[in-house]
C-alpha positions as a LaTeX table, in Angstrom:
\begin{tabular}{lrrr}
\hline
Residue & $x$ (\AA) & $y$ (\AA) & $z$ (\AA) \\
\hline
Met1 & 105.68 & 62.40 & 90.28 \\
Asn2 & 106.11 & 63.35 & 86.00 \\
Lys3 & 109.95 & 63.42 & 85.72 \\
Ser4 & 109.70 & 66.26 & 82.85 \\
Arg5 & 108.69 & 67.98 & 86.36 \\
Thr6 & 110.65 & 70.45 & 88.27 \\
Tyr7 & 110.82 & 72.86 & 91.20 \\
Ile8 & 110.82 & 76.49 & 91.32 \\
Pro9 & 113.52 & 78.07 & 92.22 \\
Lys10 & 112.22 & 79.51 & 96.10 \\
Leu11 & 112.66 & 82.90 & 96.81 \\
Lys12 & 115.45 & 83.55 & 99.90 \\
Gly13 & 114.86 & 84.76 & 102.79 \\
Gly14 & 116.87 & 88.19 & 104.35 \\
Arg15 & 115.76 & 88.99 & 100.34 \\
Val16 & 113.18 & 90.96 & 98.57 \\
His17 & 112.02 & 90.61 & 94.77 \\
Glu18 & 109.83 & 91.61 & 92.11 \\
Val19 & 107.20 & 89.62 & 90.72 \\
Ser20 & 104.81 & 91.21 & 88.20 \\
Gly21 & 102.22 & 90.54 & 86.07 \\
Asp22 & 98.46 & 89.74 & 85.74 \\
Gly23 & 98.85 & 86.58 & 87.79 \\
Ala24 & 101.61 & 87.54 & 90.64 \\
Leu25 & 99.49 & 88.06 & 93.03 \\
Ala26 & 98.67 & 84.08 & 93.20 \\
Phe27 & 102.22 & 83.83 & 92.45 \\
Ala28 & 103.27 & 85.89 & 95.66 \\
Leu29 & 100.92 & 83.56 & 97.95 \\
Leu30 & 102.22 & 80.48 & 96.50 \\
Met31 & 106.16 & 81.03 & 97.60 \\
Ala32 & 104.94 & 83.44 & 100.94 \\
Phe33 & 103.06 & 79.99 & 101.57 \\
Gly34 & 106.23 & 77.90 & 102.19 \\
Ala35 & 107.89 & 80.75 & 103.65 \\
Met36 & 105.77 & 81.09 & 106.19 \\
Lys37 & 105.91 & 77.83 & 108.21 \\
Gly38 & 102.42 & 78.26 & 110.51 \\
Arg39 & 102.93 & 82.11 & 111.29 \\
Glu40 & 101.16 & 85.29 & 110.21 \\
Ala41 & 102.58 & 87.49 & 106.41 \\
Leu42 & 101.88 & 91.48 & 105.77 \\
Cys43 & 99.45 & 93.08 & 103.09 \\
Ile44 & 100.72 & 95.94 & 102.86 \\
Gly45 & 99.30 & 98.18 & 99.82 \\
Ser46 & 96.76 & 100.35 & 99.13 \\
Pro47 & 93.03 & 100.71 & 101.21 \\
Asp48 & 91.31 & 98.97 & 97.59 \\
Trp49 & 94.07 & 97.12 & 96.89 \\
Leu50 & 93.45 & 95.84 & 100.13 \\
Ala51 & 90.13 & 95.76 & 99.81 \\
Ala52 & 90.29 & 93.41 & 96.70 \\
Leu53 & 91.31 & 90.78 & 98.62 \\
Gln54 & 88.57 & 88.49 & 99.40 \\
Pro55 & 89.52 & 85.68 & 101.22 \\
His56 & 87.21 & 83.34 & 98.88 \\
Gly57 & 89.79 & 83.89 & 96.80 \\
Leu58 & 93.26 & 83.65 & 98.67 \\
Glu59 & 92.02 & 80.04 & 100.61 \\
Arg60 & 93.20 & 78.40 & 97.86 \\
Phe61 & 97.01 & 79.77 & 98.83 \\
Val62 & 97.43 & 80.61 & 102.03 \\
Asp63 & 94.74 & 80.82 & 105.84 \\
Pro64 & 92.76 & 83.91 & 104.85 \\
Gln65 & 93.52 & 84.89 & 108.92 \\
Ser66 & 97.09 & 84.43 & 108.80 \\
Leu67 & 97.53 & 87.83 & 106.53 \\
Val68 & 96.83 & 90.93 & 108.73 \\
His69 & 96.57 & 94.03 & 105.86 \\
Val70 & 98.07 & 97.36 & 106.65 \\
Ala71 & 96.81 & 99.46 & 104.27 \\
Cys72 & 98.15 & 102.74 & 103.58 \\
Pro73 & 97.00 & 105.06 & 101.22 \\
Leu74 & 100.59 & 106.95 & 100.11 \\
Lys75 & 103.12 & 104.47 & 98.19 \\
Thr76 & 105.40 & 106.49 & 100.76 \\
Asp77 & 103.67 & 104.85 & 103.96 \\
Val78 & 104.19 & 100.95 & 101.73 \\
Leu79 & 107.54 & 101.87 & 101.67 \\
Trp80 & 108.16 & 102.82 & 105.30 \\
Ala81 & 105.99 & 100.18 & 106.44 \\
Ala82 & 107.16 & 97.34 & 104.76 \\
Glu83 & 110.58 & 98.41 & 105.30 \\
Thr84 & 109.74 & 98.74 & 108.92 \\
Ala85 & 108.80 & 95.31 & 109.13 \\
Leu86 & 111.01 & 93.69 & 106.80 \\
Arg87 & 113.73 & 95.01 & 109.79 \\
Ala88 & 111.88 & 94.26 & 112.55 \\
Gly89 & 111.55 & 90.47 & 112.11 \\
Ala90 & 108.23 & 89.57 & 113.73 \\
Val91 & 107.26 & 88.11 & 110.71 \\
Arg92 & 108.82 & 86.34 & 107.85 \\
Val93 & 107.07 & 87.40 & 105.00 \\
Val94 & 106.32 & 91.53 & 103.81 \\
Leu95 & 104.43 & 91.25 & 100.71 \\
Leu96 & 103.75 & 95.22 & 99.72 \\
Ser97 & 101.95 & 95.95 & 96.55 \\
Leu98 & 102.90 & 99.07 & 94.28 \\
Phe99 & 101.97 & 100.11 & 90.80 \\
Ala100 & 105.75 & 100.54 & 89.77 \\
Thr101 & 109.15 & 99.40 & 91.16 \\
Pro102 & 110.35 & 101.08 & 93.50 \\
Asp103 & 113.55 & 103.60 & 92.95 \\
Gly104 & 116.94 & 101.97 & 93.16 \\
Lys105 & 117.46 & 103.86 & 97.17 \\
Ser106 & 114.50 & 102.68 & 98.21 \\
Leu107 & 114.46 & 99.08 & 97.24 \\
Arg108 & 118.29 & 98.90 & 98.67 \\
Arg109 & 116.82 & 100.34 & 101.82 \\
Leu110 & 114.36 & 97.66 & 101.52 \\
Gln111 & 117.18 & 95.05 & 100.97 \\
Leu112 & 118.97 & 96.78 & 104.20 \\
Ala113 & 116.26 & 96.14 & 106.16 \\
Ala114 & 115.01 & 92.30 & 104.52 \\
Glu115 & 118.67 & 91.25 & 105.57 \\
Thr116 & 118.89 & 93.01 & 109.44 \\
Gly117 & 115.33 & 91.15 & 109.88 \\
Gly118 & 115.50 & 87.92 & 108.17 \\
Ala119 & 112.18 & 88.49 & 106.11 \\
Leu120 & 111.17 & 87.72 & 103.11 \\
Gly121 & 110.27 & 90.63 & 101.04 \\
Ile122 & 107.90 & 90.20 & 97.71 \\
Ile123 & 106.70 & 93.53 & 96.40 \\
Leu124 & 104.11 & 93.25 & 93.25 \\
Val125 & 104.76 & 95.95 & 91.29 \\
Arg126 & 102.00 & 96.55 & 87.53 \\
Glu127 & 104.30 & 98.56 & 85.85 \\
Val128 & 108.70 & 97.33 & 85.73 \\
Ala129 & 111.30 & 99.20 & 85.79 \\
Phe130 & 114.50 & 98.81 & 83.13 \\
Thr131 & 116.55 & 97.93 & 86.74 \\
Ser132 & 115.98 & 96.88 & 89.66 \\
Pro133 & 118.42 & 95.82 & 92.35 \\
Ala134 & 115.63 & 93.49 & 93.48 \\
Glu135 & 117.50 & 90.20 & 94.05 \\
Thr136 & 115.21 & 88.36 & 92.04 \\
Arg137 & 112.65 & 89.11 & 89.51 \\
Trp138 & 109.56 & 87.01 & 87.89 \\
His139 & 106.43 & 87.75 & 85.94 \\
Cys140 & 103.48 & 85.52 & 85.85 \\
Gln141 & 101.08 & 85.68 & 83.23 \\
Pro142 & 97.42 & 82.61 & 83.83 \\
Cys143 & 97.17 & 79.97 & 81.26 \\
Arg144 & 95.09 & 77.13 & 80.13 \\
Gln145 & 95.90 & 73.70 & 78.95 \\
Gly146 & 92.57 & 72.57 & 78.44 \\
Asp147 & 90.06 & 72.99 & 80.91 \\
Ala148 & 93.21 & 73.22 & 83.68 \\
Arg149 & 94.23 & 76.36 & 85.14 \\
Gly150 & 97.48 & 77.18 & 85.81 \\
Leu151 & 100.30 & 80.19 & 85.87 \\
His152 & 103.44 & 80.69 & 83.61 \\
Val153 & 105.77 & 82.02 & 85.42 \\
Ser154 & 108.94 & 83.28 & 84.23 \\
Leu155 & 112.02 & 84.21 & 86.26 \\
Tyr156 & 114.10 & 86.76 & 84.08 \\
Lys157 & 116.59 & 87.90 & 87.08 \\
Asn158 & 118.82 & 86.14 & 89.58 \\
Lys159 & 121.25 & 86.77 & 91.18 \\
Ser160 & 122.17 & 83.87 & 92.14 \\
Gly161 & 121.33 & 81.01 & 90.63 \\
Val162 & 119.27 & 80.14 & 87.23 \\
Glu163 & 116.98 & 81.75 & 84.83 \\
Gly164 & 113.65 & 80.06 & 83.30 \\
Ser165 & 110.30 & 79.68 & 83.01 \\
Trp166 & 107.89 & 77.25 & 84.42 \\
Tyr167 & 104.35 & 75.95 & 84.04 \\
Leu168 & 101.47 & 75.77 & 87.53 \\
Tyr169 & 98.56 & 73.93 & 86.17 \\
Gly170 & 96.01 & 72.96 & 88.81 \\
Tyr171 & 98.23 & 75.33 & 91.01 \\
Gly172 & 97.90 & 76.18 & 94.59 \\
Ala173 & 99.32 & 74.79 & 98.07 \\
Thr174 & 97.84 & 71.31 & 97.91 \\
Glu175 & 98.87 & 70.67 & 94.85 \\
His176 & 102.02 & 72.06 & 94.41 \\
Asn177 & 103.56 & 72.91 & 97.95 \\
Thr178 & 105.76 & 69.79 & 99.30 \\
Gly179 & 106.18 & 72.02 & 102.59 \\
Ala180 & 109.45 & 72.59 & 102.28 \\
Gly181 & 109.06 & 75.90 & 100.37 \\
Arg182 & 109.47 & 74.74 & 96.82 \\
Leu183 & 106.99 & 74.34 & 93.81 \\
Ala184 & 107.05 & 71.30 & 91.74 \\
Ala185 & 106.03 & 72.33 & 88.25 \\
Thr186 & 106.93 & 72.01 & 84.39 \\
Pro187 & 109.74 & 74.27 & 82.67 \\
Ala188 & 108.66 & 76.29 & 79.09 \\
Gly189 & 111.80 & 76.90 & 78.20 \\
Glu190 & 112.74 & 80.66 & 78.29 \\
Pro191 & 112.36 & 83.39 & 80.01 \\
Val192 & 109.23 & 86.40 & 79.31 \\
Trp193 & 109.51 & 89.22 & 81.14 \\
Pro194 & 107.45 & 93.36 & 79.50 \\
Gly195 & 109.91 & 94.75 & 76.70 \\
Arg196 & 112.28 & 91.93 & 77.15 \\
Leu197 & 115.10 & 94.10 & 77.33 \\
Ala198 & 114.56 & 95.04 & 81.66 \\
Arg199 & 117.04 & 92.89 & 83.67 \\
\hline
\end{tabular}
């Protein structure tokens, strides 16, 4: 492996993590792949969001048949379904899509549920709040290097480790995942995030 490569910090199980940006879903699926260990994951969101998840696009990251879709028309339903799934611990990964970062009370409930069930929770948001009790906060954007497409991922909040940013080129489970839930990448300097002031 190129000596300039390193590993992106793993997402801890039993915790809830927040991911934003146009590359959020791709990054979340990459991180979920290593945590699933051959088991199913739940994708919880609006019917429109779930309908946009095309199997052909998903198969680069995970087996589409391993993703169980839970359609919830209301935000309160998404949060309830996610909390219930995280607490039950029947799946290793729960992905949920929301327009914005949940309020502190709701996110703390999700955190407690994840701690109880031991599952990994990943929240995909389009609008980020100024603060969040999430274990980590990430911002992910598509990028290019010549003909290679990839992701620029920034870890701008981490309760228990380093922060930073990385490039993933030619990304996909085959290219980057070591089988231990670790993603090989190239360091990209200081993290960036929406507004630059959010923590």
